[in-house]
C-alpha positions as CSV (number, residue, x, y, z in Angstrom):
1,M,64.7,69.4,-91.2
2,A,64.7,73.4,-91.7
3,S,66.9,76.2,-90.0
4,S,68.2,79.4,-90.3
5,S,70.6,80.5,-93.1
6,K,73.6,82.3,-91.7
7,D,73.9,84.5,-93.9
8,N,69.9,85.5,-94.1
9,P,68.1,84.8,-91.2
10,A,65.0,85.4,-92.7
11,Q,65.2,82.5,-95.2
12,R,64.8,79.2,-94.2
13,G,66.9,76.6,-95.5
14,I,67.4,72.2,-95.8
15,Q,69.7,71.7,-92.0
16,S,70.9,68.3,-93.5
17,I,72.4,70.1,-97.0
18,E,74.1,72.0,-94.6
19,V,75.6,70.2,-92.7
20,G,76.7,67.8,-95.6
21,G,77.6,70.6,-96.8
22,Q,80.9,70.8,-94.6
23,L,82.0,67.3,-95.9
24,L,82.7,69.4,-99.5
25,R,84.0,72.1,-98.3
26,A,86.5,70.0,-96.1
27,L,87.7,68.4,-99.6
28,V,87.8,72.5,-101.7
29,H,90.0,73.3,-98.6
30,Q,92.0,70.3,-98.0
31,G,92.5,70.0,-102.2
32,R,93.3,66.4,-102.3
33,P,91.4,63.1,-101.4
34,L,90.6,62.5,-97.9
35,A,89.9,59.5,-96.4
36,L,86.4,59.1,-94.4
37,K,88.0,59.7,-91.2
38,D,90.3,62.6,-91.8
39,L,87.7,63.8,-94.1
40,A,84.7,63.4,-91.7
41,R,87.1,65.0,-88.6
42,E,87.8,68.3,-91.1
43,A,83.9,68.5,-90.8
44,D,83.5,68.2,-87.1
45,M,81.9,65.1,-87.5
46,T,82.0,60.8,-86.7
47,P,83.0,58.9,-90.1
48,A,79.2,57.4,-89.3
49,K,77.7,60.3,-89.4
50,A,79.8,61.4,-92.8
51,H,79.4,58.4,-94.5
52,P,75.6,58.3,-95.7
53,Y,76.2,61.7,-97.3
54,M,79.0,60.8,-99.1
55,V,76.6,57.8,-100.3
56,S,74.5,60.2,-102.0
57,F,76.8,63.0,-102.6
58,G,78.6,59.6,-105.5
59,R,75.1,59.4,-106.4
60,L,74.8,62.7,-107.6
61,G,78.2,63.4,-109.2
62,L,80.0,65.6,-106.5
63,I,82.7,63.5,-105.3
64,E,83.6,59.7,-106.0
65,Q,86.0,57.3,-104.3
66,D,89.0,55.9,-105.2
67,G,88.4,51.8,-105.9
68,T,92.4,50.8,-104.8
69,S,92.6,53.7,-101.8
70,G,89.1,54.6,-100.7
71,H,90.0,57.9,-100.4
72,Y,86.9,60.8,-101.5
73,R,87.8,63.3,-104.1
74,L,85.6,65.8,-105.7
75,G,83.0,64.2,-108.5
76,P,82.6,64.9,-112.2
77,L,79.9,66.9,-111.3
78,A,81.3,69.4,-108.8
79,L,83.9,69.8,-111.7
80,Q,81.0,71.1,-114.2
81,L,79.6,73.3,-111.8
82,G,83.4,75.0,-110.5
83,L,84.1,75.4,-114.9
84,I,80.6,77.2,-115.2
85,G,80.8,79.0,-112.5
86,L,83.9,80.1,-113.8
87,Q,83.1,81.0,-117.1
88,Q,79.7,83.3,-115.4
89,A,82.1,85.0,-113.2
90,E,82.7,88.7,-114.8
91,P,85.7,90.5,-113.0
92,V,84.0,93.6,-114.2
93,H,80.8,92.8,-112.2
94,I,81.9,91.0,-109.2
95,A,84.6,93.9,-108.6
96,A,82.5,96.5,-109.3
97,P,80.5,96.8,-106.1
98,L,83.7,97.0,-104.3
99,M,85.2,100.3,-105.2
100,A,82.9,102.6,-103.6
101,P,83.8,101.0,-100.6
102,L,87.8,101.4,-100.9
103,A,87.2,104.6,-102.3
104,Q,85.8,105.8,-98.8
105,Q,88.4,103.3,-97.4
106,I,91.6,105.0,-99.1
107,G,89.9,108.2,-99.8
108,Q,91.0,108.5,-103.2
109,T,89.0,108.2,-106.4
110,V,89.2,104.6,-107.8
111,G,88.5,102.9,-110.4
112,L,88.6,99.6,-113.2
113,A,90.1,99.2,-116.2
114,V,90.1,96.4,-118.4
115,W,92.5,95.6,-121.7
116,G,90.7,96.7,-124.6
117,A,91.8,97.0,-128.6
118,R,93.5,100.2,-127.5
119,G,95.4,99.7,-124.4
120,A,94.2,100.1,-121.0
121,T,90.2,101.3,-120.8
122,M,88.9,103.0,-117.6
123,V,85.0,101.1,-117.3
124,H,84.0,101.8,-113.6
125,I,84.8,104.5,-111.4
126,A,84.0,105.2,-107.3
127,E,85.3,109.1,-107.2
128,A,86.6,109.9,-104.0
129,P,84.8,111.4,-100.7
130,S,86.9,114.1,-100.4
131,P,85.9,117.3,-102.2
132,V,89.2,117.9,-103.2
133,H,90.0,114.7,-105.6
134,V,91.1,114.2,-109.2
135,S,88.2,112.8,-111.6
136,L,88.1,110.3,-113.9
137,R,86.3,109.3,-116.8
138,H,84.7,106.4,-118.2
139,G,86.6,105.0,-121.5
140,T,89.9,106.7,-120.8
141,V,92.8,104.9,-122.4
142,F,96.3,105.0,-120.4
143,S,99.1,105.4,-121.9
144,L,101.2,102.1,-121.9
145,T,104.8,103.4,-120.7
146,R,103.6,106.6,-119.1
147,T,100.5,104.9,-116.3
148,A,100.1,102.7,-113.3
149,S,97.4,100.9,-115.2
150,G,99.4,100.7,-118.8
151,R,102.4,99.3,-116.7
152,L,100.6,96.9,-115.2
153,F,99.2,95.2,-117.5
154,A,102.2,95.5,-119.3
155,A,103.9,93.5,-116.7
156,Y,101.7,90.6,-116.4
157,L,100.7,90.4,-120.5
158,P,102.7,88.3,-122.7
159,A,106.3,89.6,-123.7
160,A,105.8,89.7,-126.5
161,Q,102.3,90.9,-127.2
162,V,103.5,94.2,-125.2
163,K,106.8,94.7,-127.1
164,A,104.6,95.1,-130.2
165,M,102.2,97.4,-129.4
166,L,105.3,99.3,-127.5
167,E,106.2,99.8,-131.0
168,D,103.1,100.7,-132.0
169,E,103.2,103.7,-129.9
170,R,106.7,104.1,-130.7
171,R,105.3,104.7,-134.5
172,R,102.9,106.7,-133.2
173,E,105.0,109.1,-131.8
174,K,107.1,109.6,-134.9
175,Q,103.9,110.2,-136.3
176,R,103.3,112.8,-134.4
177,K,103.3,116.9,-135.8
178,P,105.4,119.2,-134.3
179,E,102.8,121.1,-134.1
180,D,100.3,119.3,-132.0
181,G,103.0,120.6,-129.1
182,V,102.1,119.9,-125.6
183,P,99.6,121.8,-123.8
184,A,99.9,124.4,-121.3
185,G,100.8,123.6,-118.1
186,M,101.4,120.1,-118.9
187,P,104.9,118.9,-118.5
188,P,107.4,117.8,-121.4
189,V,106.1,114.2,-123.2
190,Q,109.6,111.9,-122.0
191,P,110.9,109.9,-124.9
192,L,109.9,106.0,-125.1
193,P,111.5,103.5,-123.0
194,S,113.6,101.1,-124.8
195,W,112.8,97.2,-124.9
196,S,115.3,96.4,-122.0
197,A,114.3,99.2,-119.8
198,F,110.8,99.2,-120.0
199,E,111.2,95.1,-119.4
200,A,112.8,96.4,-116.2
201,E,110.0,98.3,-115.8
202,R,107.5,95.2,-116.0
203,E,109.8,92.9,-113.5
204,A,109.8,95.5,-111.1
205,V,105.7,95.8,-111.2
206,R,105.6,91.5,-110.9
207,A,107.9,92.2,-107.8
208,Q,105.8,95.0,-106.1
209,G,102.6,93.3,-107.3
210,A,101.5,97.1,-107.9
211,S,102.2,99.8,-110.0
212,R,102.4,103.6,-109.4
213,S,102.7,107.1,-111.6
214,E,103.9,109.9,-109.5
215,N,103.5,112.8,-111.4
216,E,104.3,111.4,-115.1
217,V,101.0,112.5,-117.3
218,I,99.4,115.4,-114.8
219,P,101.8,117.6,-112.9
220,G,100.1,117.4,-109.0
221,V,98.8,113.7,-110.0
222,S,99.9,110.6,-108.7
223,A,98.6,106.7,-108.8
224,M,98.8,103.4,-108.1
225,A,97.0,100.1,-109.3
226,A,97.4,96.5,-108.5
227,P,95.7,93.2,-110.3
228,V,92.9,91.1,-110.9
229,F,93.5,87.6,-112.6
230,D,91.0,85.3,-113.1
231,H,91.2,81.6,-112.8
232,T,93.9,80.8,-115.8
233,G,95.9,83.3,-113.4
234,A,96.0,86.1,-116.5
235,I,95.4,89.5,-115.8
236,V,91.8,90.8,-116.4
237,L,91.6,93.9,-114.1
238,A,93.8,96.7,-112.8
239,V,91.7,98.4,-109.6
240,T,93.3,102.1,-110.0
241,A,93.6,104.6,-107.7
242,I,94.4,108.1,-108.2
243,G,94.5,111.2,-107.1
244,P,95.9,114.5,-105.9
245,T,99.6,114.2,-105.2
246,G,99.9,116.2,-101.9
247,I,97.8,113.7,-100.6
248,F,98.1,110.0,-102.0
249,D,100.6,108.0,-100.7
250,T,103.2,106.1,-103.0
251,H,104.7,103.8,-100.5
252,W,104.9,100.1,-101.7
253,D,104.0,99.0,-97.8
254,G,101.3,101.9,-97.0
255,G,98.0,102.1,-96.3
256,L,96.8,103.0,-100.0
257,A,99.4,100.3,-101.5
258,Q,97.7,97.8,-99.1
259,A,93.7,98.1,-99.5
260,L,94.5,98.2,-103.3
261,R,95.9,95.0,-103.3
262,A,94.4,93.3,-100.6
263,C,90.4,94.4,-102.8
264,A,92.3,92.6,-106.1
265,R,93.3,90.3,-104.4
266,G,89.3,89.5,-103.4
267,V,88.4,89.0,-106.6
268,S,91.2,87.4,-107.8
269,E,90.5,84.4,-105.1
270,R,86.9,84.7,-106.7
271,L,87.2,84.1,-110.3
272,G,89.4,81.1,-109.2
273,A,92.8,82.5,-109.7
274,P,95.8,80.3,-108.3
275,A,98.0,81.6,-105.2
276,R,100.4,83.6,-106.2
277,T,103.9,83.7,-104.1
């Protein structure tokens, strides 16, 4: 009855549960009700072997059978388990262990930003392996319009919310005193975009599935960010990379961009995000 787990040979499991689980995996993979013969074929077993498992799963509420067609679909317990899993899935908790390997892979500092009360806020950082790199600080709040992380959130948040924040940023710019000035060595602050211009930037980010910034905030520093979505399709994280412009690949189809998107997509999938085209 017992067999070694494929994921951890040191742990013993119940073989019959693992075999029956293939039927549940098949239902999830197909995403639609299936006849017993089709379900059994997907799970690589005979209908006669699959049927007793489906009877037991039905008694537990993991599956249910349509009274008219006889097709099987996921039952109320399976749906409840899925919902609880989504509620317990914390995006940062899931994504954080992936940041150090990502930093090693692309050779740049990476971090996770969430949307906070003041905007996109850095909450987790993995330093680049290279001795020449750009550091980030926990709690850094990124500009809505002038940073990769800020524009990324702006692209996927509701337009009304983004427009209101843009106007808040515009008011703060007007209240800034001339003596505040620009620190020595920093580029002059560029005027904030109009809403129509910023809407075009938002559309461009959505078209690329990522955002980038080249020498905008600090000369010689570039950044790129990719979005993580939750099960509702809402953006919950920005996976952000930052580094010296001379060694930072900002091409949309470059290796860095592909690695960021792949990492963000993997976290999104674990959070149950709908597939995006």
